[in-house]
MDTraj code that builds the backbone (N, CA, C; nanometers):
import mdtraj as md
import numpy as np

residues = "MET SER ASP PRO ALA GLU THR ALA ALA SER PRO CYS GLN SER CYS GLY ALA CYS CYS ALA TYR SER GLN ASN TRP PRO ARG PHE THR ILE GLU GLU ASP GLU ALA LEU ASP LEU ILE PRO PRO GLU LEU VAL ASN ASP ARG LEU SER GLY MET ARG CYS GLU ASN ASP ARG CYS CYS ALA LEU GLN GLY THR ILE GLY GLU THR THR ALA CYS GLY ILE TYR ALA LEU ARG PRO GLU VAL CYS ARG THR CYS MET PRO GLY ASP ALA GLU CYS ALA MET ALA ARG ARG ARG PHE GLY LEU PRO ALA LEU ARG".split()
xyz = np.array([
    [1.4727, 0.4168, 0.3070],
    [1.4589, 0.2952, 0.2310],
    [1.4669, 0.1768, 0.3261],
    [1.4053, 0.0682, 0.2898],
    [1.4044, -0.0487, 0.3769],
    [1.5267, -0.1351, 0.3535],
    [1.5497, -0.2257, 0.4450],
    [1.6596, -0.3198, 0.4364],
    [1.6361, -0.4143, 0.3191],
    [1.7287, -0.4246, 0.2220],
    [1.7085, -0.5106, 0.1052],
    [1.6828, -0.6568, 0.1415],
    [1.7468, -0.7066, 0.2465],
    [1.7246, -0.8459, 0.2864],
    [1.5818, -0.8654, 0.3348],
    [1.5274, -0.7651, 0.4034],
    [1.3911, -0.7734, 0.4544],
    [1.2898, -0.7703, 0.3405],
    [1.3078, -0.6792, 0.2451],
    [1.2112, -0.6677, 0.1370],
    [1.2237, -0.7816, 0.0371],
    [1.3422, -0.8381, 0.0213],
    [1.3594, -0.9488, -0.0728],
    [1.2766, -1.0687, -0.0298],
    [1.2575, -1.0858, 0.0995],
    [1.1821, -1.1989, 0.1504],
    [1.0325, -1.1698, 0.1617],
    [0.9914, -1.0480, 0.1320],
    [0.8531, -1.0079, 0.1508],
    [0.7626, -1.0576, 0.0381],
    [0.6530, -1.1256, 0.0730],
    [0.5577, -1.1677, -0.0296],
    [0.4832, -1.0486, -0.0907],
    [0.4938, -0.9330, -0.0277],
    [0.4252, -0.8133, -0.0772],
    [0.4770, -0.7708, -0.2149],
    [0.6032, -0.7976, -0.2411],
    [0.6621, -0.7539, -0.3671],
    [0.6169, -0.8376, -0.4863],
    [0.5447, -0.9430, -0.4611],
    [0.4855, -1.0190, -0.5718],
    [0.3334, -1.0164, -0.5614],
    [0.2803, -0.9177, -0.4898],
    [0.1363, -0.9112, -0.4679],
    [0.0829, -0.7714, -0.4992],
    [0.0774, -0.6839, -0.3999],
    [0.0271, -0.5481, -0.4178],
    [-0.1240, -0.5359, -0.4072],
    [-0.1934, -0.6450, -0.3772],
    [-0.3402, -0.6432, -0.3733],
    [-0.3946, -0.5429, -0.2718],
    [-0.3311, -0.5297, -0.1575],
    [-0.3822, -0.4372, -0.0559],
    [-0.3764, -0.2931, -0.1042],
    [-0.2850, -0.2624, -0.1947],
    [-0.2687, -0.1260, -0.2468],
    [-0.3647, -0.0958, -0.3615],
    [-0.4441, -0.1929, -0.3992],
    [-0.5394, -0.1729, -0.5086],
    [-0.6779, -0.2243, -0.4703],
    [-0.7010, -0.2423, -0.3411],
    [-0.8265, -0.2988, -0.2936],
    [-0.9408, -0.1978, -0.2978],
    [-0.9157, -0.0747, -0.2530],
    [-1.0222, 0.0248, -0.2449],
    [-0.9622, 0.1641, -0.2369],
    [-1.0209, 0.2588, -0.3064],
    [-0.9719, 0.3967, -0.2976],
    [-0.9988, 0.4566, -0.1604],
    [-1.0826, 0.3932, -0.0805],
    [-1.1099, 0.4399, 0.0547],
    [-1.0175, 0.3784, 0.1587],
    [-0.9365, 0.2822, 0.1190],
    [-0.8524, 0.2130, 0.2163],
    [-0.7267, 0.2905, 0.2544],
    [-0.6523, 0.3479, 0.1619],
    [-0.5281, 0.4129, 0.2090],
    [-0.5568, 0.5493, 0.2723],
    [-0.6302, 0.5469, 0.3843],
    [-0.6687, 0.6696, 0.4548],
    [-0.5650, 0.7070, 0.5592],
    [-0.5461, 0.8361, 0.5755],
    [-0.4581, 0.8858, 0.6804],
    [-0.5347, 0.8792, 0.8116],
    [-0.4692, 0.8331, 0.9164],
    [-0.5381, 0.8182, 1.0441],
    [-0.4615, 0.8850, 1.1575],
    [-0.3499, 0.8284, 1.1948],
    [-0.2803, 0.8792, 1.3134],
    [-0.1465, 0.9458, 1.2807],
    [-0.1240, 0.9749, 1.1532],
    [0.0022, 1.0372, 1.1140],
    [0.0135, 1.1792, 1.1697],
    [0.1340, 1.2156, 1.2012],
    [0.1623, 1.3538, 1.2400],
    [0.1652, 1.4377, 1.1124],
    [0.1319, 1.5641, 1.1227],
    [0.1339, 1.6529, 1.0066],
    [0.2702, 1.6537, 0.9384],
    [0.3764, 1.6468, 1.0178],
    [0.5116, 1.6481, 0.9618],
    [0.5346, 1.5269, 0.8707],
    [0.4818, 1.4122, 0.9091],
    [0.4969, 1.2907, 0.8271],
    [0.4150, 1.3025, 0.6987],
    [0.2953, 1.3561, 0.7105],
    [0.2095, 1.3733, 0.5923],
    [0.2695, 1.4733, 0.4944],
    [0.3365, 1.5742, 0.5466],
    [0.3981, 1.6752, 0.4602],
    [0.5091, 1.6170, 0.3733],
    [0.5638, 1.5015, 0.4098],
    [0.6699, 1.4379, 0.3319],
    [0.6164, 1.3619, 0.2100],
    [0.4877, 1.3279, 0.2121],
    [0.4274, 1.2565, 0.0994],
    [0.4090, 1.3551, -0.0148],
    [0.4574, 1.3220, -0.1341],
    [0.4428, 1.4146, -0.2468],
    [0.2960, 1.4548, -0.2660],
    [0.2685, 1.5842, -0.2782],
    [0.1311, 1.6333, -0.2889],
    [0.0500, 1.5687, -0.4012],
    [0.1149, 1.5338, -0.5101],
    [0.0427, 1.4721, -0.6220],
    [-0.0073, 1.3315, -0.5892],
    [0.0391, 1.2750, -0.4781],
    [-0.0059, 1.1421, -0.4362],
    [-0.1110, 1.1472, -0.3257],
    [-0.1508, 1.2670, -0.2847],
    [-0.2512, 1.2846, -0.1797],
    [-0.3843, 1.3213, -0.2458],
    [-0.4935, 1.2619, -0.1971],
    [-0.6242, 1.2887, -0.2589],
    [-0.6688, 1.4332, -0.2359],
    [-0.7697, 1.4740, -0.3100],
    [-0.8177, 1.6125, -0.3055],
    [-0.8721, 1.6530, -0.1690],
    [-0.9216, 1.5567, -0.0906],
    [-0.9737, 1.5862, 0.0436],
    [-0.8636, 1.5891, 0.1491],
    [-0.7416, 1.5548, 0.1081],
    [-0.6261, 1.5479, 0.1984],
    [-0.6457, 1.4438, 0.3079],
    [-0.7268, 1.3427, 0.2790],
    [-0.7588, 1.2413, 0.3799],
    [-0.6912, 1.1071, 0.3549],
    [-0.6225, 1.0944, 0.2433],
    [-0.5584, 0.9676, 0.2120],
    [-0.4812, 0.9764, 0.0821],
    [-0.4343, 0.8623, 0.0388],
    [-0.3580, 0.8558, -0.0849],
    [-0.4501, 0.8716, -0.2053],
    [-0.4001, 0.9369, -0.3082],
    [-0.4733, 0.9495, -0.4342],
    [-0.4762, 0.8120, -0.5006],
    [-0.5910, 0.7784, -0.5541],
    [-0.6069, 0.6499, -0.6223],
    [-0.6619, 0.6725, -0.7620],
    [-0.6257, 0.5853, -0.8502],
    [-0.6863, 0.5804, -0.9817],
    [-0.7723, 0.4554, -0.9805],
    [-0.9027, 0.4755, -0.9873],
    [-0.9994, 0.3693, -0.9581],
    [-0.9736, 0.3260, -0.8143],
    [-0.9400, 0.2024, -0.7893],
    [-0.9127, 0.1581, -0.6526],
    [-0.7637, 0.1460, -0.6224],
    [-0.6807, 0.1705, -0.7201],
    [-0.5363, 0.1490, -0.7072],
    [-0.4652, 0.2748, -0.6578],
    [-0.3869, 0.2602, -0.5515],
    [-0.3072, 0.3702, -0.4984],
    [-0.2079, 0.4160, -0.6057],
    [-0.1978, 0.5456, -0.6237],
    [-0.1088, 0.6003, -0.7263],
    [0.0396, 0.5806, -0.6945],
    [0.0719, 0.5457, -0.5715],
    [0.2120, 0.5189, -0.5371],
    [0.2530, 0.3755, -0.5729],
    [0.1552, 0.2911, -0.6026],
    [0.1860, 0.1516, -0.6347],
    [0.2448, 0.1416, -0.7748],
    [0.3555, 0.0715, -0.7851],
    [0.4214, 0.0480, -0.9127],
    [0.4173, -0.1006, -0.9437],
    [0.4063, -0.1360, -1.0692],
    [0.4119, -0.2765, -1.1102],
    [0.2752, -0.3351, -1.1377],
    [0.2730, -0.4670, -1.1449],
    [0.1536, -0.5428, -1.1805],
    [0.1087, -0.6278, -1.0632],
    [-0.0188, -0.6118, -1.0234],
    [-0.0752, -0.6879, -0.9112],
    [-0.0565, -0.8373, -0.9367],
    [-0.0097, -0.9067, -0.8340],
    [0.0080, -1.0511, -0.8420],
    [0.1349, -1.0953, -0.9122],
    [0.2140, -1.0000, -0.9574],
    [0.3398, -1.0348, -1.0256],
    [0.4585, -0.9703, -0.9548],
    [0.4810, -0.8430, -0.9831],
    [0.5906, -0.7688, -0.9207],
    [0.5409, -0.6296, -0.8893],
    [0.5460, -0.5914, -0.7626],
    [0.4997, -0.4591, -0.7219],
    [0.5973, -0.3948, -0.6243],
    [0.5843, -0.2643, -0.6124],
    [0.6628, -0.1878, -0.5161],
    [0.5878, -0.0596, -0.4852],
    [0.6129, -0.0066, -0.3686],
    [0.5560, 0.1217, -0.3296],
    [0.6556, 0.2307, -0.3677],
    [0.6085, 0.3281, -0.4431],
    [0.6950, 0.4368, -0.4860],
    [0.7384, 0.5294, -0.3733],
    [0.6708, 0.5218, -0.2588],
    [0.7069, 0.6048, -0.1436],
    [0.7200, 0.5183, -0.0176],
    [0.7744, 0.3995, -0.0319],
    [0.7783, 0.3020, 0.0771],
    [0.8241, 0.3625, 0.2103],
    [0.9310, 0.4361, 0.2107],
    [0.9830, 0.4925, 0.3358],
    [0.8909, 0.5989, 0.3943],
    [0.8042, 0.6573, 0.3112],
    [0.7146, 0.7645, 0.3551],
    [0.5698, 0.7194, 0.3668],
    [0.5414, 0.5916, 0.3398],
    [0.4026, 0.5434, 0.3329],
    [0.3280, 0.5718, 0.4631],
    [0.1957, 0.5937, 0.4511],
    [0.1167, 0.6244, 0.5708],
    [0.1033, 0.5052, 0.6662],
    [0.0595, 0.5343, 0.7852],
    [0.0470, 0.4321, 0.8896],
    [-0.0425, 0.3162, 0.8480],
    [-0.1525, 0.3442, 0.7786],
    [-0.2433, 0.2365, 0.7370],
    [-0.1692, 0.1346, 0.6495],
    [-0.0757, 0.1803, 0.5713],
    [0.0026, 0.0897, 0.4870],
    [0.1046, 0.0113, 0.5702],
    [0.1545, 0.0725, 0.6739],
    [0.2528, 0.0063, 0.7604],
    [0.1902, -0.1035, 0.8452],
    [0.0622, -0.0885, 0.8779],
    [-0.0005, -0.1858, 0.9674],
    [-0.0570, -0.3079, 0.8949],
    [-0.0765, -0.2998, 0.7647],
    [-0.1232, -0.4159, 0.6891],
    [-0.0060, -0.5129, 0.6777],
    [-0.0245, -0.6326, 0.7303],
    [0.0849, -0.7294, 0.7342],
    [0.0542, -0.8499, 0.6450],
    [0.1572, -0.9083, 0.5839],
    [0.1348, -1.0262, 0.5005],
    [0.0612, -1.1353, 0.5780],
    [-0.0507, -1.1807, 0.5221],
    [-0.1266, -1.2891, 0.5822],
    [-0.2335, -1.2475, 0.6802],
    [-0.2409, -1.1162, 0.7163],
    [-0.3455, -1.0764, 0.8111],
    [-0.4810, -1.0713, 0.7400],
    [-0.5857, -1.0390, 0.8142],
    [-0.7219, -1.0428, 0.7590],
    [-0.7380, -0.9486, 0.6400],
    [-0.6802, -0.8302, 0.6485],
    [-0.6907, -0.7342, 0.5381],
    [-0.6172, -0.7848, 0.4150],
    [-0.5019, -0.8432, 0.4365],
    [-0.4232, -0.9017, 0.3275],
    [-0.5038, -1.0123, 0.2592],
    [-0.5597, -1.1008, 0.3377],
    [-0.6370, -1.2129, 0.2826],
    [-0.7565, -1.1628, 0.2022],
    [-0.8254, -1.0612, 0.2522],
    [-0.9411, -1.0059, 0.1830],
    [-0.8992, -0.9454, 0.0487],
    [-0.7905, -0.8708, 0.0475],
    [-0.7421, -0.8089, -0.0762],
    [-0.6955, -0.9151, -0.1753],
    [-0.6250, -1.0155, -0.1268],
    [-0.5765, -1.1215, -0.2166],
    [-0.6931, -1.1973, -0.2792],
    [-0.7996, -1.2219, -0.2022],
    [-0.9185, -1.2887, -0.2577],
    [-0.9783, -1.2094, -0.3726],
    [-0.9837, -1.0782, -0.3561],
    [-1.0421, -0.9932, -0.4608],
    [-0.9704, -1.0099, -0.5934],
    [-0.8407, -1.0343, -0.5881],
    [-0.7616, -1.0492, -0.7099],
    [-0.7369, -1.1951, -0.7471],
    [-0.8021, -1.2857, -0.6767],
    [-0.7884, -1.4272, -0.7081],
    [-0.6520, -1.4851, -0.6733],
    [-0.5864, -1.4237, -0.5759],
    [-0.4548, -1.4715, -0.5326],
    [-0.4726, -1.5633, -0.4109],
    [-0.3900, -1.6661, -0.3987],
    [-0.4036, -1.7563, -0.2829],
    [-0.3649, -1.6861, -0.1524],
    [-0.4276, -1.7296, -0.0453],
    [-0.3957, -1.6755, 0.0870],
    [-0.2534, -1.7121, 0.1249],
    [-0.1906, -1.6267, 0.2031],
    [-0.0570, -1.6569, 0.2540],
    [-0.0694, -1.7447, 0.3772],
    [0.0243, -1.8292, 0.3973],
    [0.0241, -1.9167, 0.5153],
    [0.1373, -1.8835, 0.6068],
])
top = md.Topology()
chain = top.add_chain()
for i, resn in enumerate(residues, 1):
    res = top.add_residue(resn, chain, resSeq=i)
    for name in ("N", "CA", "C"):
        top.add_atom(name, md.element.get_by_symbol(name[0]), res)
traj = md.Trajectory(xyz[None], top)
């Protein structure tokens, strides 16, 4: 689990747009097999190449986009999820899709 002080200050918990941008986005890339084995099988897509999505939304995402969100497997999330940072280009692109203002 993450540090509560760190996550309390995170704009991600009132967004979640990156987790619902595209079913092709939460792809596994450089994870070790041991790390992937920790992700619950029901959250992995049928090709075993990324997170299972319903439409474009990652099945691990909880809450409402643009209001309150959380990752159901935050401590186990794949590398692609760890590298998306608040305010980076991917974040801005996802926020635009949902009509959310860019982070500064």
